[in-house]
N, C-alpha and C positions, 0 to 999 in steps of 0.2 A: 320926571322922565325927559331925557334929552332925545326927542324923536329924530331930530336932524342927524345926531351922531349915530343913532341906531341905523337909520335908513342908509346913510352914506357908508357906514361900516359894513353893512350887509352887502351893499353893491360891490364892494371890493372883492368879495368872495365868490360872486356869481359865476364868473367863467369856470372856476374850479368845480363849483357845485353843479352847474349844468353838465359838465363832463361826467361827474359822478352819476347824475341822474340818467344820462344817456347810456352809461355803462350798465347800470342796474336794469334799465329797460331792455337792453340787448341780451342780458343774461338772466332772465327771470327764473325763479324756482318756486315749485309748489309748496304748500303748507307742510311744515316739519322737515322740509328738504332744503331750507335756505342756508346751506352751509357756506357757500361762497359769499353770499350777501352778508351773512353774519360775520364772517372773517373780515370782510372789507370794512364793515361798520366798526367792529371792535378795534381794528388796527388804527383807523382814523382817530377814534376817541382816545385811545392810549397815547397816540402821538401828540394829542392836544392836552394831555395831562389829566384825564379822567381816571378814576378808579373803576375799572371795568370788570363786571362779573358775567361770565358766559354760561352756556349750557342750562339756562333756565327754560323749562318746558321744551327741552331739546335744543333748539337753535336760538332761543331768546336771549336778550342782553339787558342788563341794567347798568347804566354808567352814572357814577356819582361825582359831583363836584361841589366842594364847600368853599365859601369865601366869608370873610368877616367873622363876627362873633355871634351872629344870629342863630337861633335854635329852630326856626321854622323850616319846613320842607315842602317842596312842590314836586309833583310828578308830571312829566309830559310823555305821552305815549304815541308811537307810530307803528303801523303794521308793515310787514315786509314781504308777504307772500304774493304769488301771482296765481293765474287761473289757467285751467286746461282749455285754452282757446288758440286756434291758428290765427296769427296776426295778419291783417290785411291793411294796415295803416299806411304802408308805403313810405314811412319815415326812414331816413338814412341809418338810424340806429335800431332798426326793427329787430325783433327777437331772433336770436340765433339758436334757440332751443325749440326744436320742432314740437308744435302742439302746446306750447306754454307761452303765456303772454301777460304782461302787466296791463290788464284791461280794466283795472279799477283805480289806478293811480297810486298804488302803494309805493312804487318807486319814487313818486313825488312826495308822498308823506314822509318817507324815510329821509330823503334828501333835504326836505325843509327843516326837519329836526336836526340833521347834521349841520346845516347852515347856521342855525341858532347855536348849536353846540360849540362851533369854532369861535363865534363872536363872544359867547359867554366865557369861554376859557381864556381868551385874550384880554378881555376887559375886566371881568370879575366885579362888575358894578352892582353887587347884591350882597346881602348878609344872611347867610343860611345855607341850605343844601338843596340843590336841584338834582332830581333823579330822572334820567332819560331812559325810558322803557321802550325797547324795540321788540315788538311782539311777533311771534310766528303764527302762521295758520289761522288767520282771521276768517278766511273764506270757507265757513261751514265746518271746519275741523276742530273747533274748540280750543284754539291756542290761548285765548283769554281765560277761559275756564281753567285750563291746565295751569296757567301761571298762578291763578288764585289758589288752586289746589296745592301747589307747591309753595304756599305761604309767602306770596309776593310781598304783601304789605306787612307781614310779621317780620320778614327779613329786611325789608326796605321801607320803613314807615313813611307815609306821606300824609300831610294834612289836607291836601287837595290833589285831585288827579284830573288832567285835561287831555283831550284828543280832538283832532278834526278830521273831516272827510271832504274831499272836493265834490262839487255837484254840477254837472253839465246843465246848461239852461239857465243858470243864475249868472248875472253879469260878472265878468272876469275880475277876480280880486275882492269882490264883496264878501264881507264876513257876516255870517248869519247865526243868530242865537235863538234858542228856543227854551224858555223857562218850562220846567216840568218834563213831561213825556216827549222824547225827541225822535224815537224810532219804534218800530213795531216789534213785538215778540214774534218769533218764527218757529213753527213746529212742522213736522212731517208725519204722514201716516202711510203705511203700506197695508193694503187690505187684500187678502186672498180669499175668494169665494169658492167653496168646494161644492160642486154639484154632482151630476151623474152623466157621463158621456154616452152618446149614442148617435144613430144615423138621423140625419135631418129629415128623412122621410117618415120617421116614427117618433115625432116629438113627444108623444104621450108616454114614451118609455124612458124619458130622460128627466133629469132635474137641470134646467137650463141656467148656467151661471151668468150668461150674457143678459138674459131677460132680468135676472135678479140684480145684476150690476146696473142695468139701465134704470130700474126703479130706485136703486140706492142713489145714483147720480142725481136723479130728479128730486128725491126727498132731501138730499143734503142741501139743496138750494133754499129750502125753507128755514134752515136754522137761523141764518142771519136775518131773514125777513120776518120771521115769526117768533123767534126765541130771544133775540138780542134787543135790548132797549134801543129804540130809534136814535137816542142821543149818544149811544156807544157805537163802536165800530168793530167789524170782524170781516175776514175774507176766507172763504174756502174755495180753493181752485183744484180741480182734478186735472193734473198734468198728463196722466197716462191711464189708458184703459186698454188692456190687452187680453185676448182670449182666442185660442185656436189658430189654425193656419190653413184650414181646408174649407171648400165651398159647402160641402154636404155633410160635414161631421160637426155635431155640437160637442164642444170641448167639455172636459170634466172640471175645469176651473177657470176663473177670470181674476185678473189682478188690477187693482186701482192704486194709483199713487197720488197723494194729496199734499198740497202746500196750504198751511193754515197760518193766518196772521191775526194779531189782536194787539190791543194796547193795555187794557186793564187786566190784572190777575183774575178777577172774577169772570170776565168774559172768556179768558183763556181756559179756565176750568170748565166753563159751561160748553164751549165748543168741543172740547175733548169728550165730555160725557155724552153730549147729544150725537156726535158722530158715531160713537160706539153703540149707543142705543139704537139708532136708525139702522146701522149695518146689521146688528144681530136680529132685530125684529123683522126687517125686510127679508132676511134670509129665512127666518122661521115661516113667513108667509108662503115661500116657494119651496120649502123643504130642503133648502141648502144650509150650509153652515159656514162660518167665516173665521179666519185667523187675522188678528189686527196687531200690527207693530206700530207703536206710536212713540215718536221721539220729540222731546222738548229741547229744541236747539238753543235759541237765545231768548232771554227775556227782553223786555223793553228797556231801552236806555232812559233813565229818569234823571234829568239834570237837577242838581241842587240849585234852588232859586238864588241864594246868596252868592254862590261861586259863579253862577252864570251872569248875574248882574255885575259882579266885579270884572269879569273878563270882557263883557260888553263895554263897560266904561273905559277900560284900557284900550280897547279897539277904537273907540271914538276919539280918545285923546291922541292915539298914534296916527290914525288914518283920516279922521274927520267924520262927523255924523253921517254924511252922505254915502260913505263907504260901508256903513253898517246897517243891517236889517235885523229887526226882531220879528220872528215868525210866530204865528199863533197856532199853527197846525204842525203835527209831527210828520216825518217822512214815513213811507210805508215799507222801506227796506229795513233790514235788521242788521245788528252789529254786536259782536261779542265783547265790545268795550262795556256792555251792560254788566258783565260779571265784575268789572272793576268798580263801576259806580255803585254796585250793590255793597261792595266792601269798603269803599272810601268815597266821601262826598266829592263831587266833581262836576264837570260839564263837558258835553260833546257838542262841538259847534261845526260850522260848515263854511267852505270857501268856494265861491263861484268859479267854475272852470270855463265860463263863456259858452259860445255856441259850438261846442265840440260834439263828437259822437257820444252816445250815452254810455254809462257804465256797463261793463261786461259785453261791450260791442267790439267786434274784431277790428274796427276802424278807430277806436278810442285812443287818445293820448293825453297825458297830463300836460297842462300848459306851463312851460318853464317860467313864465312871469310870476307864477304863484310861489316859486321858491323864495323870491324876495319878500312877498307879502307874508307868507307863512312864517318864514324865518324871522322877519322883523317882529311879527306879533309874538312869537314864542319868547323872544328876547324881552320885549316890553312887558309881557305878562310875568315873566320870571323876576325881572327887576322890580316891578310894582309889588308883587306878592312878597318878595324877600327884601323889602326896603327896610331901612333902619327906623 
């Protein structure tokens, strides 16, 4: 690896890449609506000589570049979608799309991969095929799942797949690697409790869904403390409880909305079963009944140990050991890159965004300095993996 060549080469592209990142930030698009983003990305890649395939999972892209005689392939993935948030960052390139904001750094992820793409196309210092995957709709809409359902890796085989996410609160530019489980599985539940409405002055004539819901909320808190192995982890959060809108009328139903997190498949199964058991049995106690909608959104990202160790070694060679962290605990957020690592061995790593506002915060902004770090690492990883 010629790290000096990579770093200096990437630096030459930064003014252009920062401009691209700021443009993406100013024109964010929600999941499966990333038409302008996708068009910009596809045009750049074609101009640089990539074989570009569009309209994968709607607005997704796979760009392919082959050099030398090597037969190996590597996939690098970036997400493109924004969030339904009103931006308050105050930056001069603030969102021009009302109520939509790049509050998770996907503009930076996309531009970091474009930075590497330009360098790889100009230098072609590798032997094999690199596939750049630009994914739509990561933010809870299942873009990763849909790409897999549309035969991503059957159409574009990869021997390894990699992606990264920025993390506020970790020192700027530090690369972080987690062998094994890296993120949580994320599920949701909507519970509607059906009782019997009536006047608050005659509670004996009603079946009170609010009292039933209150007992359910309390009982749900025992699942993690009493049903889950203390050495395992799970989270059940009730984000919404709503019933009625009058002072003196007991409503006929109550609705709860839950967020459920876990790491192991067994715990994930247990959480779902116990939530359903508690809801139905508590309803039976009070004479109510319930409807439960339960969605399994994203599984945990499980990093391949060998692929992770390889990437970490490349990072240490490129940036030095002091710029690299190996973390022993997974993050509690979820990521639909999990569907890709289920289908292809790979690794999901993290890059520090410094002391910025947190992810999904209306003051958040991706740090432009990470375009150089992320772009350089993508180049180094590709050249190392596809070396002769």
